[in-house]
Backbone bond lengths (Angstrom), bond angles and torsions (degrees), N, CA, C in turn:
res aa  C-N    CA-C-N  psi(-1)  N-CA   C-N-CA  omega(-1)  CA-C   N-CA-C  phi
1 M - - - 1.470 - - 1.531 111.43 -
2 K 1.337 116.64 -39.64 1.460 120.78 -179.00 1.521 111.13 -59.96
3 Q 1.341 115.87 -41.23 1.459 120.03 -179.28 1.534 111.21 -65.40
4 Y 1.328 116.35 -37.23 1.465 120.07 178.80 1.529 110.82 -65.31
5 L 1.326 116.50 -36.99 1.463 120.27 177.45 1.530 111.16 -69.43
6 Q 1.339 116.32 -37.37 1.463 119.98 179.43 1.525 111.49 -63.75
7 L 1.324 116.40 -32.33 1.462 120.45 178.37 1.523 112.20 -61.04
8 L 1.339 116.21 -27.64 1.462 120.82 -172.52 1.526 113.64 -77.85
9 R 1.344 117.33 -13.88 1.470 120.88 -176.15 1.533 110.00 53.85
10 L 1.322 115.04 63.09 1.466 121.60 -174.16 1.534 113.97 -53.57
11 P 1.346 120.14 -40.79 1.476 118.21 177.37 1.527 112.70 -58.16
12 N 1.343 116.93 -38.10 1.463 120.08 178.32 1.525 111.38 -66.29
13 L 1.332 116.40 -40.00 1.469 120.28 179.07 1.526 110.80 -66.36
14 L 1.327 116.39 -39.86 1.470 120.04 176.74 1.526 110.59 -63.41
15 F 1.325 116.49 -35.99 1.463 120.14 178.16 1.527 110.64 -65.49
16 I 1.327 116.96 -42.26 1.471 120.55 177.18 1.522 110.51 -59.88
17 A 1.339 116.04 -44.94 1.469 120.47 178.79 1.529 110.57 -61.51
18 F 1.334 116.36 -42.62 1.465 120.83 179.37 1.528 111.02 -62.25
19 V 1.328 116.84 -43.66 1.463 121.22 -179.19 1.526 110.64 -60.78
20 Q 1.323 116.71 -47.79 1.462 119.44 -177.69 1.525 111.64 -68.28
21 F 1.333 117.09 -36.25 1.465 119.97 174.51 1.528 110.15 -63.10
22 A 1.339 116.54 -44.73 1.467 120.93 -178.76 1.523 111.22 -62.73
23 M 1.337 117.43 -42.69 1.461 119.84 179.46 1.525 111.23 -63.63
24 S 1.315 116.22 -41.43 1.462 120.41 -177.55 1.522 112.72 -72.46
25 E 1.337 115.54 -49.18 1.467 119.92 -170.16 1.526 114.33 -94.21
26 A 1.331 118.13 -23.11 1.466 119.91 -176.70 1.525 113.50 -110.58
27 V 1.336 117.45 -9.75 1.468 120.61 177.49 1.528 110.80 -119.07
28 I 1.331 116.44 -58.40 1.465 119.72 -175.78 1.524 111.82 -68.39
29 L 1.328 117.47 -46.09 1.467 120.62 -178.46 1.530 112.66 -57.80
30 P 1.348 119.80 -50.55 1.470 117.95 178.20 1.520 113.81 -63.38
31 L 1.335 117.63 -31.88 1.463 119.66 175.33 1.525 110.61 -63.25
32 L 1.331 116.44 -42.39 1.467 120.15 177.59 1.525 111.10 -64.85
33 M 1.318 116.57 -39.02 1.462 120.41 -178.09 1.523 112.22 -66.23
34 T 1.324 117.25 -28.18 1.470 119.02 176.63 1.522 111.34 -68.05
35 Y 1.333 117.06 -20.32 1.466 121.15 177.91 1.527 112.19 -103.95
36 G 1.327 116.68 13.64 1.455 120.42 172.97 1.513 115.94 92.70
37 F 1.334 118.20 4.98 1.463 120.64 176.44 1.531 108.83 -83.86
38 D 1.318 116.39 136.12 1.465 120.12 -178.73 1.521 112.80 -81.28
39 A 1.311 117.23 -28.23 1.468 120.36 -176.28 1.515 109.81 -155.06
40 G 1.319 115.38 157.95 1.447 120.82 176.49 1.519 110.40 -95.95
41 M 1.329 115.97 -136.88 1.465 120.59 179.80 1.530 110.05 -64.51
42 S 1.328 116.11 156.85 1.464 120.41 179.08 1.524 110.20 -69.09
43 S 1.327 115.53 156.63 1.470 120.87 179.39 1.522 111.33 -61.28
44 S 1.334 116.69 -35.23 1.469 120.24 -178.88 1.521 111.16 -64.89
45 K 1.331 117.46 -38.90 1.467 120.64 178.85 1.526 110.73 -69.45
46 L 1.324 116.80 -39.76 1.467 119.61 177.20 1.523 110.68 -63.65
47 L 1.323 117.13 -43.23 1.467 120.95 178.98 1.522 111.13 -63.37
48 L 1.333 116.69 -38.16 1.466 120.48 178.81 1.522 110.32 -67.23
49 L 1.328 116.83 -38.23 1.466 120.74 176.29 1.526 110.55 -62.81
50 I 1.327 116.27 -48.19 1.469 120.47 179.86 1.523 110.60 -61.64
51 L 1.333 116.73 -43.71 1.465 120.96 -179.68 1.519 111.36 -60.30
52 S 1.321 117.09 -48.72 1.463 120.15 -178.19 1.528 111.11 -64.49
53 T 1.326 116.55 -39.06 1.468 120.14 -179.44 1.522 111.62 -66.19
54 I 1.327 117.19 -46.30 1.472 118.79 -176.87 1.531 111.37 -72.75
55 L 1.326 118.35 -29.07 1.468 119.83 175.86 1.523 110.84 -66.37
56 I 1.334 116.63 -44.54 1.465 120.18 178.43 1.529 110.36 -66.45
57 A 1.335 116.85 -40.53 1.471 120.21 177.38 1.521 110.93 -63.95
58 A 1.339 116.86 -42.34 1.471 121.02 178.66 1.522 110.57 -61.17
59 G 1.330 116.44 -42.51 1.457 120.24 175.88 1.518 111.33 -60.04
60 G 1.334 116.07 -39.36 1.463 120.36 178.05 1.518 112.61 -63.45
61 Y 1.329 117.32 -38.46 1.467 120.82 177.72 1.528 111.06 -64.79
62 V 1.333 116.14 -43.14 1.468 120.27 178.77 1.525 109.95 -62.78
63 L 1.333 116.14 -44.94 1.461 120.97 -179.86 1.527 110.87 -61.80
64 N 1.308 116.81 -39.88 1.458 121.38 179.47 1.526 110.79 -60.54
65 D 1.339 116.34 -44.34 1.469 120.06 177.81 1.527 111.45 -67.28
66 Y 1.328 116.73 -32.40 1.469 121.49 178.39 1.534 110.42 -61.22
67 F 1.330 116.67 -44.81 1.460 120.52 -177.74 1.531 113.01 -82.47
68 D 1.335 117.14 -15.09 1.469 120.43 -173.79 1.526 114.09 -101.80
69 V 1.315 117.70 19.93 1.464 120.33 -175.20 1.531 111.49 -57.09
70 K 1.322 117.53 -48.20 1.467 120.33 -177.28 1.529 111.53 -67.98
71 I 1.329 116.73 -40.52 1.466 120.26 179.55 1.522 110.66 -65.72
72 D 1.340 116.47 -42.72 1.470 120.45 -178.71 1.524 112.14 -67.91
73 T 1.336 116.98 -24.66 1.464 120.53 176.10 1.526 110.50 -60.15
74 I 1.334 115.94 -30.97 1.465 121.17 -179.70 1.530 111.35 -93.45
75 N 1.344 116.12 -47.02 1.470 120.21 -172.57 1.525 114.11 -75.74
76 R 1.322 116.99 -41.17 1.477 119.98 -176.94 1.533 110.68 -146.68
77 P 1.340 117.39 64.64 1.469 120.80 -177.24 1.522 113.56 -61.43
78 D 1.346 116.91 -30.18 1.463 119.89 -178.54 1.524 112.49 -75.16
79 K 1.340 117.11 -17.48 1.464 121.01 -178.47 1.527 112.93 -107.02
80 M 1.318 116.40 3.85 1.472 120.10 -179.22 1.521 111.32 -64.53
81 I 1.318 116.13 138.47 1.465 121.34 176.41 1.523 109.82 -122.29
82 V 1.350 116.60 -54.81 1.468 120.79 179.49 1.521 109.36 -69.06
83 G 1.316 116.12 129.81 1.455 121.17 -177.81 1.510 113.43 86.34
84 K 1.334 116.45 -3.83 1.459 120.97 -179.45 1.529 110.06 -122.29
85 T 1.331 117.23 -65.59 1.477 120.45 177.52 1.528 112.06 -102.81
86 I 1.338 116.58 -20.25 1.469 121.61 176.13 1.520 108.13 -122.40
87 P 1.336 119.02 122.11 1.465 121.09 178.59 1.529 111.11 -60.86
88 R 1.330 116.60 150.30 1.466 120.46 -178.94 1.525 111.40 -60.83
89 A 1.326 117.49 -36.31 1.469 120.28 179.51 1.529 110.94 -63.62
90 S 1.325 116.69 -39.87 1.468 120.67 178.09 1.526 110.77 -67.37
91 A 1.333 116.10 -37.85 1.465 119.99 177.71 1.522 111.12 -63.42
92 M 1.333 116.64 -39.09 1.462 120.09 178.55 1.525 111.16 -65.07
93 R 1.324 117.52 -41.54 1.476 120.10 177.30 1.529 110.38 -64.41
94 Y 1.308 116.25 -39.07 1.466 121.91 178.12 1.528 109.95 -60.50
95 Y 1.335 115.72 -45.36 1.468 120.95 177.23 1.526 111.11 -59.67
96 Q 1.329 116.28 -45.20 1.466 120.46 -177.93 1.528 111.79 -62.75
97 I 1.331 116.59 -40.49 1.468 120.59 179.78 1.529 110.40 -66.16
98 L 1.322 116.77 -47.77 1.467 120.87 -179.23 1.525 111.36 -61.26
99 T 1.327 116.13 -45.44 1.462 120.01 -178.22 1.524 111.28 -67.60
100 A 1.333 116.77 -40.15 1.469 120.15 178.50 1.530 110.91 -62.48
101 L 1.323 116.90 -42.36 1.472 120.47 178.24 1.530 110.78 -66.02
102 G 1.329 116.31 -38.86 1.462 120.11 177.52 1.515 112.13 -64.58
103 L 1.340 116.34 -43.07 1.462 120.76 177.39 1.522 111.21 -63.61
104 L 1.324 116.41 -44.05 1.463 120.62 -179.09 1.526 111.04 -60.36
105 S 1.329 116.89 -49.34 1.467 119.92 -179.40 1.529 111.00 -66.17
106 G 1.331 116.99 -35.40 1.462 120.33 177.38 1.514 112.51 -66.38
107 F 1.336 116.52 -42.69 1.467 120.35 178.37 1.528 111.60 -66.65
108 I 1.330 116.61 -37.61 1.473 120.08 176.69 1.524 109.91 -61.28
109 L 1.330 115.84 -44.11 1.464 120.23 179.28 1.529 110.84 -63.12
110 A 1.335 116.60 -45.79 1.465 120.36 179.57 1.526 111.01 -61.13
111 F 1.331 116.98 -38.01 1.469 121.22 178.35 1.527 110.89 -66.71
112 L 1.331 116.38 -41.87 1.472 120.44 -178.04 1.526 112.11 -63.02
113 V 1.335 116.40 -37.11 1.474 119.40 -178.19 1.528 111.71 -99.74
114 K 1.343 115.98 3.24 1.468 122.06 177.24 1.534 111.59 56.60
115 S 1.341 115.13 48.84 1.463 120.47 -178.13 1.524 110.37 -117.47
116 F 1.330 116.20 107.82 1.463 121.00 176.98 1.529 110.47 -66.40
117 S 1.346 116.33 -40.67 1.468 119.85 -177.00 1.525 111.53 -62.77
118 L 1.335 116.84 -38.27 1.463 120.46 178.64 1.530 110.42 -65.14
119 G 1.334 116.67 -44.87 1.460 120.53 177.46 1.517 111.89 -62.09
120 F 1.340 116.53 -38.77 1.460 121.18 179.59 1.527 110.87 -63.70
121 I 1.336 116.33 -40.91 1.472 120.70 178.44 1.524 110.68 -61.29
122 F 1.333 116.49 -46.18 1.468 119.90 -179.85 1.529 111.56 -65.41
123 L 1.317 117.56 -25.59 1.460 120.86 177.61 1.528 111.43 -77.66
124 V 1.326 116.58 -39.85 1.464 121.47 -173.26 1.528 112.81 -78.49
125 V 1.332 117.03 -39.39 1.472 120.26 -172.73 1.533 113.25 -58.67
126 P 1.353 120.68 -45.80 1.470 118.60 177.93 1.524 113.08 -58.53
127 G 1.336 116.89 -37.90 1.458 119.82 176.72 1.516 111.67 -65.06
128 M 1.320 115.54 -40.14 1.465 120.80 177.26 1.526 111.06 -61.78
129 L 1.336 116.37 -42.25 1.466 120.39 179.22 1.527 111.52 -67.62
130 W 1.331 116.83 -34.58 1.470 120.41 177.63 1.529 110.13 -62.44
131 F 1.339 116.63 -51.96 1.460 119.73 -178.21 1.528 111.34 -65.95
132 Y 1.329 116.62 -31.11 1.467 119.61 175.38 1.521 110.25 -61.53
133 S 1.339 117.02 -52.45 1.465 120.89 -176.38 1.519 111.93 -66.70
134 A 1.341 116.38 -37.82 1.464 120.47 -175.01 1.524 112.65 -77.49
135 T 1.341 117.00 -35.30 1.465 119.40 -170.81 1.522 114.21 -137.03
136 Y 1.329 116.07 -56.63 1.465 120.58 -164.53 1.524 114.37 -65.94
137 K 1.344 117.96 -28.20 1.463 118.79 -177.23 1.526 111.71 -66.67
138 R 1.328 117.05 -16.86 1.458 121.31 179.81 1.527 111.86 -94.04
139 Q 1.331 116.67 -0.34 1.455 120.90 -178.30 1.524 111.08 -99.94
140 F 1.304 115.52 159.07 1.458 122.73 -176.42 1.528 111.54 -61.83
141 L 1.323 116.92 110.16 1.467 126.25 175.33 1.531 115.37 65.10
142 T 1.339 118.14 -20.15 1.464 120.08 -175.06 1.520 111.56 -59.80
143 G 1.333 116.55 -49.10 1.457 120.18 -179.74 1.514 112.38 -62.91
144 N 1.340 116.44 -38.99 1.468 120.60 178.85 1.525 111.07 -60.14
145 I 1.327 115.85 -43.63 1.467 120.70 -178.27 1.522 110.75 -68.42
146 I 1.333 117.81 -37.34 1.467 120.85 178.85 1.523 110.69 -63.17
147 V 1.331 117.20 -46.03 1.470 120.36 179.39 1.525 110.50 -64.23
148 A 1.332 116.97 -41.20 1.465 120.58 178.60 1.526 110.79 -63.13
149 F 1.331 116.32 -40.01 1.466 120.46 178.24 1.524 110.95 -65.27
150 A 1.332 117.01 -42.97 1.470 120.81 178.49 1.522 110.81 -62.55
151 S 1.325 116.83 -38.91 1.463 121.13 177.71 1.524 110.80 -63.25
152 A 1.328 116.75 -46.18 1.465 120.97 178.93 1.524 111.15 -63.40
153 L 1.325 116.15 -38.34 1.464 120.42 -179.76 1.523 111.52 -64.63
154 S 1.333 117.15 -38.40 1.467 120.01 178.57 1.527 111.19 -63.77
155 V 1.336 116.77 -30.81 1.464 121.22 176.31 1.527 110.50 -72.05
156 L 1.329 115.80 -36.93 1.467 121.36 -175.18 1.528 113.36 -78.60
157 L 1.332 117.17 -22.32 1.470 120.73 -175.16 1.531 114.26 -55.23
158 P 1.347 120.40 -42.23 1.469 118.46 178.16 1.524 113.38 -58.92
159 A 1.338 117.72 -34.33 1.466 121.04 177.69 1.524 110.64 -67.81
160 I 1.328 116.42 -43.03 1.466 120.48 178.60 1.520 110.16 -61.97
161 L 1.332 116.12 -43.44 1.465 120.65 179.12 1.526 111.03 -65.02
162 E 1.322 117.57 -45.76 1.469 121.09 -177.96 1.523 111.38 -60.15
163 L 1.320 116.94 -43.48 1.459 119.77 -179.36 1.521 111.48 -69.60
164 A 1.331 117.06 -31.37 1.466 120.04 174.34 1.525 110.35 -65.68
165 V 1.335 116.88 -40.66 1.470 121.52 177.45 1.523 110.31 -63.94
166 L 1.328 117.00 -45.12 1.469 120.89 179.82 1.525 111.40 -63.77
167 E 1.335 116.37 -39.37 1.466 119.59 178.78 1.523 111.45 -65.27
168 S 1.344 116.66 -38.57 1.469 119.55 178.74 1.525 111.66 -66.66
169 Q 1.336 116.91 -26.28 1.466 121.04 -179.44 1.523 113.14 -89.50
170 Y 1.340 116.58 -37.71 1.469 119.97 -172.25 1.527 113.66 -119.03
171 G 1.328 117.06 -1.61 1.452 119.83 179.60 1.523 112.26 74.07
172 K 1.328 115.80 -164.79 1.469 121.25 -177.54 1.527 112.75 -67.81
173 L 1.330 117.25 -14.08 1.464 120.36 179.83 1.525 112.28 -59.27
174 I 1.328 116.16 -28.11 1.466 119.59 -178.07 1.524 111.17 -61.81
175 F 1.357 116.73 -27.66 1.462 120.57 -178.32 1.529 112.31 -81.31
176 E 1.334 116.60 -4.17 1.462 120.71 174.33 1.526 111.56 -92.60
177 T 1.324 115.99 0.89 1.467 121.91 177.21 1.528 109.17 -102.02
178 P 1.335 118.08 168.29 1.478 119.98 177.66 1.531 113.22 -75.31
179 I 1.337 117.88 -5.70 1.466 120.69 -172.10 1.530 113.24 -60.26
180 P 1.353 119.77 -52.54 1.476 118.55 -179.05 1.522 113.06 -57.97
181 K 1.344 116.06 -42.07 1.466 119.44 -179.90 1.528 111.18 -62.90
182 Q 1.333 116.61 -42.28 1.460 120.85 178.99 1.530 111.55 -63.52
183 I 1.330 115.91 -44.87 1.471 120.22 -179.32 1.523 110.90 -62.76
184 Y 1.346 116.31 -47.67 1.461 119.06 -178.38 1.528 111.71 -68.64
185 A 1.334 117.12 -32.51 1.468 119.58 179.24 1.520 110.81 -64.94
186 W 1.332 117.09 -47.88 1.464 120.24 -176.66 1.526 112.41 -74.97
187 V 1.324 116.72 -50.24 1.471 118.76 179.71 1.525 109.88 -66.49
188 G 1.335 116.38 -36.49 1.463 120.07 176.14 1.515 112.35 -61.58
189 G 1.340 116.69 -35.80 1.462 120.29 176.22 1.519 111.79 -62.19
190 F 1.331 116.36 -44.05 1.469 120.15 176.17 1.530 110.60 -63.93
191 A 1.339 117.05 -37.01 1.466 121.04 -179.71 1.527 111.02 -65.72
192 V 1.328 116.90 -41.00 1.472 120.77 177.28 1.528 110.27 -63.35
193 F 1.326 116.32 -42.89 1.468 120.77 176.42 1.527 110.27 -59.12
194 A 1.337 116.65 -44.71 1.468 121.05 179.48 1.524 110.98 -62.96
195 F 1.339 116.71 -39.01 1.470 120.79 179.91 1.528 110.72 -59.48
196 F 1.329 116.58 -52.16 1.467 119.43 -175.24 1.526 112.07 -72.19
197 C 1.329 117.34 -34.86 1.473 119.15 176.69 1.527 111.00 -66.43
198 T 1.332 116.53 -39.94 1.464 120.21 178.54 1.520 110.67 -67.97
199 L 1.338 117.12 -42.05 1.463 120.84 176.91 1.526 110.27 -58.95
200 L 1.320 116.12 -44.03 1.465 121.95 177.29 1.523 110.92 -58.23
201 R 1.320 116.09 -48.30 1.464 120.47 -177.33 1.532 111.19 -67.07
202 E 1.318 117.86 -39.10 1.461 120.42 179.73 1.526 111.59 -63.20
203 I 1.323 117.04 -38.18 1.465 120.34 177.42 1.528 110.27 -66.88
204 I 1.340 116.37 -40.68 1.470 120.20 176.93 1.527 110.39 -62.73
205 K 1.339 117.24 -41.63 1.470 120.91 178.20 1.521 111.32 -62.76
206 D 1.333 116.90 -36.02 1.469 119.65 176.86 1.527 110.71 -63.68
207 A 1.327 116.31 -36.81 1.474 119.50 176.18 1.523 110.59 -66.47
208 E 1.323 116.44 -37.09 1.469 121.21 177.84 1.528 111.16 -65.38
209 D 1.337 116.65 -36.94 1.469 121.82 -173.65 1.522 113.22 -98.62
210 I 1.309 117.72 19.11 1.460 120.64 -171.05 1.530 113.04 -61.12
211 A 1.321 118.57 -33.33 1.473 121.03 -176.77 1.525 111.20 -63.08
212 G 1.326 117.21 -53.73 1.457 120.40 -179.80 1.512 112.57 -68.35
213 D 1.336 117.41 -36.50 1.465 120.90 179.59 1.523 111.31 -65.07
214 R 1.333 116.77 -38.27 1.464 120.30 178.81 1.524 110.51 -67.98
215 E 1.321 116.65 -38.90 1.465 121.06 179.22 1.523 110.96 -62.17
216 M 1.346 116.47 -34.69 1.470 121.01 -179.15 1.524 112.15 -93.29
217 E 1.328 116.98 12.13 1.468 123.91 175.85 1.531 112.57 59.82
218 C 1.332 116.00 37.49 1.464 120.18 173.93 1.531 108.99 -75.01
219 R 1.333 115.70 157.25 1.465 120.24 -179.49 1.534 109.86 -117.02
220 T 1.318 115.37 54.83 1.459 119.97 178.28 1.530 109.89 -76.13
221 L 1.314 116.26 166.17 1.465 121.29 -177.15 1.534 113.05 -56.06
222 P 1.344 120.07 -47.09 1.469 119.22 179.69 1.525 113.31 -63.53
223 I 1.333 117.67 -30.51 1.465 120.59 179.86 1.526 110.57 -76.08
224 V 1.324 117.28 -42.84 1.467 121.52 -176.87 1.526 111.44 -74.12
225 W 1.323 117.51 -44.05 1.468 121.24 -174.97 1.525 114.12 -104.54
226 G 1.318 117.17 -13.48 1.458 119.80 -178.87 1.523 112.31 90.69
227 I 1.325 115.37 161.05 1.467 121.19 -176.56 1.529 111.65 -65.17
228 K 1.320 117.46 -39.94 1.468 120.19 -176.67 1.525 111.35 -61.39
229 K 1.327 117.37 -48.50 1.467 120.40 179.43 1.527 111.27 -69.25
230 T 1.333 116.18 -32.37 1.466 119.53 176.75 1.520 110.66 -62.06
231 K 1.330 116.50 -41.31 1.467 120.07 177.47 1.530 110.89 -61.23
232 I 1.327 117.02 -38.85 1.470 120.48 178.60 1.529 110.29 -63.09
233 I 1.341 116.46 -41.76 1.470 120.64 177.49 1.524 110.21 -61.51
234 V 1.325 116.65 -41.96 1.471 120.91 178.97 1.525 110.29 -63.12
235 Y 1.344 117.45 -43.12 1.473 120.32 177.26 1.530 110.60 -59.29
236 C 1.334 115.89 -42.41 1.469 120.21 -179.69 1.528 111.08 -63.34
237 L 1.334 116.61 -40.80 1.465 120.14 177.89 1.527 111.27 -64.49
238 I 1.334 116.22 -41.48 1.468 119.92 177.91 1.531 110.21 -60.86
239 L 1.339 116.71 -45.84 1.464 120.56 178.92 1.521 111.16 -62.65
240 L 1.330 116.94 -39.95 1.466 121.54 179.18 1.526 110.89 -62.67
241 I 1.334 116.38 -44.92 1.469 120.54 -179.86 1.525 110.62 -64.84
242 V 1.327 116.76 -46.16 1.472 120.65 -179.59 1.526 110.46 -62.55
243 A 1.339 116.66 -43.39 1.468 120.17 178.32 1.524 110.74 -62.37
244 G 1.332 116.30 -40.00 1.463 120.23 177.82 1.518 112.37 -63.75
245 L 1.325 116.42 -41.03 1.470 120.78 178.52 1.528 111.20 -63.58
246 L 1.335 116.21 -44.63 1.465 120.01 -179.97 1.525 111.28 -66.07
247 A 1.345 116.05 -40.73 1.466 119.82 178.62 1.526 110.83 -63.48
248 A 1.329 116.43 -41.96 1.466 120.18 178.37 1.521 110.98 -62.30
249 D 1.331 116.19 -40.59 1.468 119.88 -179.21 1.528 111.43 -65.88
250 F 1.326 117.19 -44.77 1.466 120.32 -174.12 1.530 113.52 -80.97
251 F 1.344 117.42 -31.67 1.464 119.12 -172.48 1.530 114.78 -110.19
252 L 1.332 117.92 -21.67 1.459 119.49 -172.77 1.522 113.70 -115.96
253 I 1.320 117.79 -38.49 1.468 120.70 -175.30 1.523 109.35 -85.25
254 D 1.318 115.53 120.52 1.466 121.09 -173.22 1.524 110.64 -114.85
255 F 1.333 116.44 77.22 1.460 121.65 174.16 1.526 108.26 -120.48
256 S 1.327 116.11 140.13 1.463 119.83 178.67 1.529 111.45 -69.41
257 S 1.337 116.89 -25.78 1.461 121.46 -179.32 1.529 110.97 -75.77
258 S 1.336 115.88 149.44 1.471 121.19 176.54 1.527 111.53 -90.87
259 L 1.322 116.82 8.68 1.466 120.79 -176.02 1.521 111.88 -61.26
260 T 1.335 117.12 -38.58 1.468 120.50 179.33 1.521 110.95 -61.19
261 T 1.328 116.46 -46.68 1.468 120.32 -179.90 1.523 111.13 -60.69
262 R 1.319 116.40 -44.22 1.467 120.20 179.43 1.524 111.24 -64.20
263 Y 1.333 116.22 -39.61 1.471 119.54 179.23 1.529 110.24 -64.74
264 L 1.341 116.16 -43.50 1.463 119.47 179.97 1.524 111.15 -61.21
265 I 1.329 116.83 -42.62 1.469 120.11 -177.14 1.528 111.31 -68.33
266 F 1.325 116.25 -53.31 1.466 119.74 -173.04 1.532 113.03 -85.95
267 G 1.330 117.07 -28.78 1.459 119.84 -176.96 1.510 114.60 -92.06
268 L 1.365 117.21 -21.61 1.460 119.36 -175.65 1.531 113.54 -129.52
269 I 1.317 117.48 -51.36 1.469 118.84 -173.63 1.525 111.58 -67.04
270 I 1.326 117.78 -46.01 1.473 119.78 177.76 1.533 111.32 -61.68
271 P 1.357 119.99 -44.84 1.471 118.94 174.02 1.525 113.12 -59.56
272 F 1.344 117.88 -35.65 1.466 119.96 176.98 1.531 110.90 -65.57
273 V 1.318 117.25 -37.88 1.470 120.79 176.13 1.530 109.89 -62.77
274 C 1.329 116.34 -42.78 1.477 120.73 176.77 1.523 110.76 -61.96
275 L 1.338 116.20 -39.59 1.465 120.47 178.22 1.523 110.42 -62.38
276 G 1.334 116.42 -44.44 1.461 120.08 178.25 1.519 111.86 -60.06
277 Y 1.328 116.74 -39.64 1.469 120.81 178.66 1.530 110.79 -65.11
278 L 1.340 116.88 -43.71 1.469 120.45 179.42 1.527 111.28 -64.50
279 I 1.335 116.43 -36.96 1.467 120.10 176.33 1.531 109.83 -62.94
280 F 1.323 116.04 -43.02 1.469 121.11 179.40 1.529 111.20 -59.37
281 K 1.339 116.55 -39.66 1.464 121.63 -177.15 1.528 113.03 -84.01
282 A 1.337 117.77 -16.15 1.471 121.26 -172.97 1.527 111.54 -64.83
283 E 1.336 114.91 133.39 1.464 120.36 -179.56 1.520 113.41 -130.69
284 N 1.337 117.49 -19.85 1.462 119.82 -176.50 1.526 110.39 -140.06
285 A 1.335 115.80 -179.73 1.466 121.05 -176.58 1.524 112.14 -59.90
286 H 1.331 116.46 -39.23 1.472 120.13 179.81 1.527 111.11 -62.77
287 D 1.330 116.52 -41.94 1.471 120.68 179.32 1.528 110.83 -63.63
288 F 1.329 116.05 -44.72 1.466 119.31 -179.73 1.528 111.47 -68.19
289 H 1.324 116.75 -29.93 1.466 119.63 176.18 1.527 110.40 -64.42
290 Q 1.322 116.64 -39.57 1.466 120.44 177.59 1.522 111.40 -62.88
291 T 1.323 116.46 -42.17 1.468 119.57 179.36 1.525 110.66 -67.71
292 S 1.329 116.97 -35.99 1.465 120.81 176.76 1.526 110.91 -62.21
293 T 1.337 115.91 -41.65 1.471 120.34 178.11 1.524 111.08 -63.44
294 L 1.336 116.65 -43.01 1.466 119.88 178.89 1.526 111.05 -63.25
295 S 1.324 117.48 -36.83 1.470 119.91 178.99 1.530 111.17 -64.21
296 K 1.341 116.98 -33.27 1.471 120.31 175.26 1.523 110.98 -67.10
297 V 1.328 116.09 -40.29 1.471 120.52 178.27 1.528 110.13 -63.20
298 I 1.331 116.70 -41.14 1.466 120.61 179.42 1.524 110.70 -63.16
299 M 1.320 116.77 -40.80 1.462 119.60 178.16 1.524 110.65 -63.54
300 L 1.333 116.59 -39.67 1.468 120.69 176.30 1.528 110.78 -61.69
301 L 1.330 116.56 -42.50 1.464 120.88 178.05 1.527 111.05 -63.77
302 G 1.328 116.27 -38.09 1.460 120.00 178.68 1.514 112.22 -63.86
303 V 1.322 116.17 -45.88 1.468 120.47 178.56 1.523 110.56 -65.25
304 S 1.322 116.79 -34.92 1.468 121.05 -178.34 1.526 112.62 -66.42
305 Y 1.337 116.87 -16.35 1.470 118.73 174.04 1.527 110.96 -59.58
306 S 1.324 117.24 -21.88 1.469 120.67 179.40 1.527 111.41 -55.57
307 F 1.327 117.31 -33.93 1.466 120.19 -179.78 1.533 111.29 -76.26
308 V 1.331 116.41 -29.50 1.467 120.01 171.14 1.524 109.03 -65.67
309 F 1.325 116.15 -42.27 1.466 121.53 177.07 1.526 110.80 -58.57
310 Y 1.328 116.58 -45.35 1.469 121.28 178.25 1.533 109.99 -58.43
311 F 1.322 116.05 -46.73 1.470 121.10 179.91 1.528 111.14 -58.74
312 L 1.334 116.61 -45.74 1.460 120.70 -177.68 1.525 111.81 -68.42
313 Q 1.337 116.97 -38.10 1.469 120.31 176.04 1.527 110.49 -63.38
314 A 1.335 115.87 -44.49 1.465 120.20 -179.72 1.527 110.97 -63.77
315 Q 1.317 115.82 -37.52 1.469 120.68 179.35 1.528 111.19 -68.02
316 Q 1.331 116.15 -40.53 1.459 120.35 -175.95 1.523 112.68 -76.59
317 Y 1.346 116.99 -37.03 1.471 120.34 -174.61 1.529 112.98 -107.13
318 H 1.318 116.67 3.06 1.471 122.28 171.71 1.537 113.25 59.32
319 F 1.325 115.55 56.75 1.468 119.21 171.15 1.529 108.88 -128.75
320 P 1.325 117.77 155.78 1.475 120.81 -175.26 1.523 112.36 -73.27
321 I 1.325 116.60 142.99 1.463 121.78 176.25 1.521 109.02 -76.58
322 F 1.348 115.46 125.52 1.470 122.40 -177.50 1.538 111.53 51.44
323 H 1.344 115.54 30.51 1.475 122.03 178.53 1.526 112.33 59.46
324 I 1.343 117.10 25.48 1.471 120.05 -175.46 1.523 111.69 -114.61
325 F 1.359 117.47 -55.65 1.461 118.48 -175.08 1.526 110.71 -137.76
326 M 1.317 114.58 151.38 1.457 121.70 179.88 1.530 109.96 -88.02
327 V 1.330 115.07 153.50 1.463 122.10 176.90 1.520 108.39 -106.31
328 Q 1.306 116.01 130.46 1.468 120.25 179.63 1.528 110.43 -87.08
């Protein structure tokens, strides 16, 4: 049983749940409250969304290990589970059960809110993850972009669900208000951040796994262009993300408080500078693993800005945080 749980990458699943909770309760809810809505989607619908997302993601992790047996024999033999303690056939059945449960819960949710687009997403993503694990992850940048897109989509799902709920309650009139644009602008901003942070981390992971990937004739960025050029690409991505954050702060985010600027500098930009330094110093798999871990922490810090956003919205529009206490 322990090995089956290890296959699921529980910390990653908890992170997905945290992201979707943060988008729903710390971004979308305060936006709705500024327009006089007391609450967003019901807790049961949010839980069903989180459940379906993490089940499909868990299935994707199992499938990835199923196809990566030979690569993992070289890259991480001490951490191998599929093909070692769990037979590949059992892993495939495990994947099928997880994905089927994820699809079922996703379709139930889409039916409840009468959203074809939500159901379509839950149908397409498992197929996308299958082709990623089977083929695309071994191709130049294609697999990295697919994972980054899936990460961004998981961030965006609460917005899609919320607008489907609002449409079922208020009809098409809801789209004549500023609410949909506001929700998609803010949640979309977090999704873009998640896309580039995930792309960054996937490239770093490819550098970490270069030995096994080269043995299996994969065409990842570090193999095709080499470690030196890969580091340059990573630096460019870091600069792009930092520039995007600063541009968003100065041109798009309109809060009288300087808290956002301080959070960006100390919570994100300085960690990105540290990440760039670690990339510069990285020489082996262990070094790249450390940088990969830091990139996950940075993504967590980025998503956590949602609670700063909630605080600033509550302060500006004078409503209680989580219906509990007022902000002065």
